[in-house]
N, C-alpha and C positions, 0 to 999 in steps of 0.2 A: 886221116880222121884229123879235122880240125877242132883243135882247142878252143873254145869262144868262151867268153863272161858276158858277154850282150848280144845284142842283136844282130850287130855288125857282122857280114858276110867274110869270108875268107876264101881267096884265090884256092881252085883245087891244086891236086899234086902236079909240080913241073914234070909233064910229059907229054906227047904228043897222043892225041886221042886214040890214033889206029894202035900206038905199040902198048900204051896203057890197057885198053880196052883188050887187046889179047894177052898180056899178064895177068889181069885180073882174072879173066877165062879160064886160062890155064892154073890159077890158083884155087878156082872154086872146082875145077878139075878135079884135082888133088885130094880138095878136102872132100866133096860131096861122096856120100856113100855108094858104090856101084861104078863111078865112073862114066865114062861115054860121054861126057861134055862137049858138045861142039866149041869151037874157038871163035874167033870174030868173022862177023858175018855171016853164020849160023843162028840156029836157035840157042836161046839161053837159057839158064836153068829154070825150072817152075817154083812158086813158091813151096810147091809140094817138094819137091826134091831138096830144096835149102832147109827146109824143117828135118829133114832127114840127114844134112848132111854130118859129118865127121866131125867138123867144127864143133858141134854140139854135143854134151854131157848126154848119157844113156838116160839118167835122171829128167833131164830136160825132155828130151825127145819120147819119154814116158808119157810125158802130159800131153801131148799131142792130140790124144783120142779122147781127152778132155777139152781142149781149148778150141782145138777145129782151127789151125793158123791159115790154111790154104782156103778153106771154104771161108772163113771170116773176112781176110783180105778182100777175096774175090767179090764176097755181098758188099763189101765198103766203097769197091771199083778201083783200087789201087793200080798203078799203072808207073810204066818204070821213069816217064820223064816227068814226075810230077816232084815238088818239094813238099814233103810229108813230115810232118812232127809229130811224135811220140811226146805226151805229157805223163811226166813221172814214170821213166821206164824200169825204175828201180833195180832189179840184179843183171836187166837186160836180156829175159827171156822172149819177148819179141824182137828185140834189138837185133839177135841172133839169126831172125829171121826174114826181117823186113830191111836192113841195112845192104846184106849182101845180093839182094835184090836189084839194088841198084847200081852195083859195082860197073864202071865201064859206061854208064849211063850218060845223060846230063841230069837227072835228077838228084836227089837230096834227100837224107835221113836227116832230121834236126830232132837230138835227143833233148828235150828240154826238162832238164833234171834238178834235182834237189843243190842247194849251194854249198858248195865243197868249202867255203870258208864257215861253216857255220859250227858255233861251239857245241853244240849237240854231237857227240861222237858219232850217235847211230845215223847220223845225218852225213856228216865229214867220211867216215869211213864207209858209207853206204856209194858214194861218189866215187873213191877212191877205187873200191873194188872194181866198179863199173868201167874206171878208166883203164883198169889192169886188163878187165875182159878185152877192151877194144885194141889194146897196146900188143895183145900176144897175136893178132893177125892183122897188123896194120895195112896190109893190101887189100884183104879182104873187108874192112871198115873204112875205107879212104874216103868214101862219100859221105862219112860221118859228121855233122857238125854239133859241138856241144854248147848249149844255152843254158840259163840259168832260169827257172822259175820257182820263185818262194813268196808267198805271202808275208806280209803287206808291201814290201820296197823293193822287188825285183820281180815285178809282175811283166816287164817287158822282153818277152823270150825272143820275139820274131819282131819284124818291122809290121805296119800296119799292112792288112791286106797283101800279103808277100805268100801264102800259103796254099797250095791247092787241096791240101787234106791235112785234118789232125786227127790222132786217135788216141784213145786213152782207154786203159784194162783195169776196172776194178778197183778206180780211184774216187769214186764219188763218195763212197761212205768215209773215205779219208779226209774228204774235204768239209762235208757234215760235220764230221766229227770236232772239225775246229771251227766251225761256223762261217767258212767263207764259199762255200761250193757256187752262189751267186756269182762272186767274182771271179772264181775260175771258168766260169761257163763266159762272163762276161772277156773277159781275155783273151780266150780262145776266140769268140765271133770277131774282137777286133783282129786278130792275126790274118783270117781268113780273109782270101779273096771273095767277093759275090760269086756266088754258083758254087764255092767250095764247101768240102765236106767232113762232116763231123761225124766219125764212127765210136760208139761208145757200146763197151760189155762192161755189166756190174752184176754181183751176186742178187739175183730176185728175191724180193719178199715177198710174203704171203699178203695179195691183197684183201683179206678180212681183216688184216691187222694192221690197225692205224701206225701210219711211219711215226717211227721217233725220229724228231730232226735231229739228233745227235749220231744216228744209225749205228748205235754201239753193238748192236749184233752183227755186224757186217754186212747186212742185207737192207736193201733200199729196194721199195715197191715203184714197179715200171711206170707207174701212170704217176709217181712225185718226180721220177727222173726226166721224163717227159714235159712237164711243167716246168722245172727248173731250165732245160733247155729250151723253152718255147718263152718264156720271160728273158731271156738274153738275145730272143730275135730270131732263134734258128728254126727249121719249118722241118717236120718230123716227114720224110719219105717213105721209108722202109721198116720195116722190122723183120725178124728173124730168129728163128727157135733152134739155130744153128748149137748153139749152147745152151740148149735147156737139158735138165737132169729129172723126171720128174719123180724121181727114187727119194730128192731131198724134201723131208719136212719142213724145213727149216723153222723150226723149234728146239734146237739143240740148247744145252747148257751152256756152254762154252762158245753158243753163236754160231757164224759161219767156219770159225776155226776148229770147230769140233772135228770137220772132216778132211781129209786129205786135202793138201799134203801137210798141213800144220798138227793134226791129230794132239790138238790142247788138250782134249780130257781123254788121252790115253790112245794106243793103238789097239784098236778093239774090232773085231772082225765086222760088226755092224758099222762101222763106220765105212771101213774099206769098202763091203758091199755095196753102199750109197755112192762111195765115188767124191769127186768134187763136185762143189755146189752147183744147184741150178742159175743159170745166166740168163738173163736177156743180151741181144742183140741190136741195136737202135743205128740207123743211118739219118742224118740230117743235114738241112744244107743250109748255108747263109742266103 
């Protein structure tokens, strides 16, 4: 794991590539549920296998049925030789799935996280918890590079045109609530190589309801999100219904947080029956 506070790269772990690759594969073989993983020179674990790995909590694995990580990342076009950044990975749900996929490869996973030096305890504690997660499996997360991305003065999370892919999950509403969604899309555009991919998942709002510019409900209309990305220079190339949920009426008293896993309005059977929110899944290119 590389502990970065800016966009400067850090050299990989000091170990010969064949030995390092074999070590990582053996580590994954131990962690992945069911075992049977081949070592160096043979097929590496699939995203679907990693998503069910023993390094993940039962609680996190239970959400696979709503978040569809293997299908989502396949839709985005994730490859092991890429340099991929995740914007605001929070507790690291997707880190657990993406980062081990790069183990023993020439690729890298960049965690563009909050500022660990923030005076806001929620932010600094969140980063600490994330770092603790990485430290628990240092070999598994050896290809992780840490970076800071915080508006307005810590936006250079990666050198310009250095990334093959950027992904972000359910974060647009957070940026809208703070009135800097446009700036976040602009900084992502700058970091991507020409032809690079931006993959976005977000709680999908009701298109019949005018978009609240602050997205106070947590929902974002799909067309509104597409416009934000296009204004930054991105081109929409594909949409997917992988993460759709037609049971979600999107008119809940406590917004999207009414639904699992937050259940802000109470743990009621009707909310459990709906499941997690309806979400759009969008693929853009620079």
